[in-house]
LUMKEPA-325102 format. One record per atom (N, C-alpha, C): residue number from 1; atom name; x, y, z. Coordinates in Angstrom, 2 decimals. Layout:
N
NUM,CA,X,Y,Z
...
END
This chain:
67
1,N,-16.08,12.83,2.42
1,CA,-14.53,12.25,2.87
1,C,-14.34,13.39,4.40
2,N,-14.50,12.78,5.49
2,CA,-14.33,13.63,6.98
2,C,-12.92,13.94,6.90
3,N,-12.59,14.92,7.88
3,CA,-11.34,15.27,8.69
3,C,-11.59,15.10,9.59
4,N,-10.56,14.38,10.56
4,CA,-10.64,14.28,11.86
4,C,-9.25,14.88,12.47
5,N,-9.62,15.05,13.57
5,CA,-8.59,16.05,14.46
5,C,-7.68,14.58,15.76
6,N,-6.73,14.29,15.52
6,CA,-6.19,13.40,16.33
6,C,-5.88,14.63,18.08
7,N,-6.41,13.86,19.02
7,CA,-5.20,14.44,20.40
7,C,-4.11,14.04,20.57
8,N,-3.51,14.40,21.12
8,CA,-1.62,14.13,20.82
8,C,-1.26,12.72,21.05
9,N,-2.06,11.77,22.49
9,CA,-1.72,10.05,22.30
9,C,-2.27,9.59,21.19
10,N,-3.12,9.03,20.30
10,CA,-3.69,8.63,19.09
10,C,-2.39,9.33,17.70
11,N,-2.39,10.62,18.51
11,CA,-1.22,11.27,17.16
11,C,-0.10,10.48,17.23
12,N,0.45,10.32,18.53
12,CA,1.62,9.89,18.74
12,C,1.89,8.33,18.41
13,N,0.65,7.90,18.39
13,CA,0.96,6.22,17.89
13,C,0.34,6.30,16.31
14,N,0.04,7.19,16.14
14,CA,0.45,6.89,14.51
14,C,1.43,7.41,13.90
15,N,2.29,8.34,14.36
15,CA,3.34,9.02,14.07
15,C,4.83,7.58,13.92
16,N,4.23,7.39,15.59
16,CA,5.23,5.75,15.79
16,C,4.83,5.00,14.43
17,N,3.64,4.27,13.93
17,CA,3.54,3.42,13.43
17,C,3.98,3.65,11.86
18,N,4.09,4.93,11.15
18,CA,4.66,5.48,10.28
18,C,5.73,5.43,10.29
19,N,6.54,5.65,11.36
19,CA,7.98,5.59,11.78
19,C,8.71,3.97,11.38
20,N,7.85,2.79,11.15
20,CA,7.66,2.10,11.72
20,C,8.44,1.46,10.19
21,N,7.64,2.17,9.22
21,CA,7.59,1.95,7.79
21,C,6.89,0.61,7.09
22,N,5.61,0.72,8.66
22,CA,4.51,-0.68,8.07
22,C,3.48,-0.06,7.38
23,N,3.52,1.35,7.85
23,CA,2.29,2.25,6.81
23,C,2.87,3.01,6.44
24,N,3.10,3.30,5.00
24,CA,3.49,4.06,4.18
24,C,2.95,5.90,4.31
25,N,1.20,6.03,4.40
25,CA,0.53,7.48,5.13
25,C,-0.54,6.84,6.15
26,N,-0.64,7.90,6.68
26,CA,-1.58,8.12,7.82
26,C,-3.11,7.40,7.27
27,N,-3.37,7.43,6.28
27,CA,-4.70,7.13,5.34
27,C,-4.90,5.32,5.81
28,N,-3.56,5.07,4.96
28,CA,-3.23,3.21,5.34
28,C,-3.38,3.08,6.67
29,N,-2.88,3.22,7.50
29,CA,-2.90,3.30,8.91
29,C,-4.11,3.55,9.53
30,N,-4.68,4.04,9.21
30,CA,-6.23,4.15,9.83
30,C,-7.10,3.53,9.16
31,N,-7.11,2.95,8.11
31,CA,-7.67,2.25,7.00
31,C,-7.51,0.53,7.83
32,N,-6.39,0.63,8.15
32,CA,-6.42,-0.73,8.51
32,C,-6.79,-0.75,10.29
33,N,-6.82,0.50,10.80
33,CA,-7.70,0.49,11.88
33,C,-8.70,0.08,12.49
34,N,-9.61,0.27,11.36
34,CA,-10.83,0.07,10.90
34,C,-11.50,-0.90,10.42
35,N,-10.46,-1.66,9.49
35,CA,-10.62,-3.08,8.88
35,C,-10.47,-3.81,9.98
36,N,-9.45,-3.56,11.50
36,CA,-9.69,-4.56,12.86
36,C,-10.70,-3.79,13.49
37,N,-11.28,-3.26,13.28
37,CA,-12.30,-2.77,14.01
37,C,-13.47,-3.44,14.21
38,N,-13.96,-3.39,12.81
38,CA,-14.67,-4.27,12.02
38,C,-14.62,-6.00,12.21
39,N,-13.57,-6.40,11.81
39,CA,-13.65,-7.65,12.40
39,C,-13.86,-8.33,13.51
40,N,-13.60,-7.24,14.63
40,CA,-14.00,-7.54,15.97
40,C,-15.03,-6.97,15.97
41,N,-15.95,-6.12,15.55
41,CA,-17.14,-6.17,15.50
41,C,-18.00,-7.35,15.01
42,N,-17.67,-8.37,13.90
42,CA,-18.17,-9.20,13.50
42,C,-17.58,-10.69,14.23
43,N,-16.84,-10.57,15.03
43,CA,-16.38,-11.42,16.23
43,C,-17.60,-12.38,17.11
44,N,-18.33,-13.12,16.92
44,CA,-19.18,-13.24,18.17
44,C,-17.95,-14.00,19.12
45,N,-18.05,-13.85,20.24
45,CA,-17.81,-14.26,21.58
45,C,-18.70,-14.93,22.23
46,N,-18.41,-16.36,22.33
46,CA,-19.08,-17.30,23.03
46,C,-18.71,-17.80,24.29
47,N,-19.44,-17.71,25.29
47,CA,-19.26,-18.31,26.50
47,C,-18.24,-19.24,26.71
48,N,-17.37,-19.11,27.72
48,CA,-16.58,-20.40,27.93
48,C,-16.81,-21.38,27.89
49,N,-18.17,-21.70,28.63
49,CA,-18.62,-22.74,29.30
49,C,-19.04,-23.65,28.26
50,N,-19.44,-23.13,26.73
50,CA,-20.13,-23.15,25.70
50,C,-19.31,-24.52,25.27
51,N,-20.06,-25.84,25.14
51,CA,-18.99,-26.91,24.10
51,C,-19.73,-27.62,23.32
52,N,-19.02,-27.38,22.42
52,CA,-19.38,-28.35,21.11
52,C,-18.11,-28.04,20.02
53,N,-18.37,-29.05,18.64
53,CA,-17.35,-28.66,17.75
53,C,-17.16,-27.78,17.11
54,N,-15.67,-26.87,16.18
54,CA,-15.70,-26.10,15.60
54,C,-17.10,-25.86,15.24
55,N,-17.09,-26.74,14.07
55,CA,-17.73,-26.76,13.24
55,C,-19.74,-26.31,13.46
56,N,-19.69,-26.53,15.06
56,CA,-21.31,-26.15,15.61
56,C,-20.91,-24.36,16.27
57,N,-19.76,-24.23,16.89
57,CA,-19.19,-23.07,16.95
57,C,-19.43,-22.06,15.83
58,N,-18.89,-22.31,14.62
58,CA,-19.12,-21.83,13.71
58,C,-20.84,-21.29,13.16
59,N,-21.41,-22.76,13.30
59,CA,-22.88,-22.47,12.38
59,C,-23.45,-21.54,13.64
60,N,-23.53,-21.95,14.71
60,CA,-23.98,-20.87,16.15
60,C,-23.69,-19.33,15.52
61,N,-22.06,-18.59,15.60
61,CA,-21.78,-17.43,15.23
61,C,-22.57,-17.03,14.47
62,N,-22.58,-17.94,12.95
62,CA,-23.30,-17.24,11.59
62,C,-24.92,-17.36,11.92
63,N,-25.46,-18.16,12.73
63,CA,-26.65,-17.53,13.10
63,C,-27.01,-16.72,14.17
64,N,-26.19,-16.55,14.90
64,CA,-26.26,-15.26,15.71
64,C,-26.08,-13.94,15.06
65,N,-25.14,-13.55,13.63
65,CA,-24.95,-12.29,13.31
65,C,-26.26,-11.75,12.35
66,N,-26.84,-13.14,11.87
66,CA,-28.28,-12.39,11.09
66,C,-29.16,-11.74,12.29
67,N,-29.24,-11.90,13.25
67,CA,-29.56,-11.24,14.25
67,C,-29.39,-10.46,14.97
END
């Protein structure tokens, strides 16, 4: 397991999140942050000019992820 040291700004944000009651522990909040980062990395952004059906866009994204 790794230990991390937060700078004041992330530490303040973490405290704010914990105070809302949405997250019971810092570990849970940080795990959610990592989950969101992973999802963001997995989400392929197609150019705005790309025309096609949703199924075509989905298929293209799946093909791009393979490479």
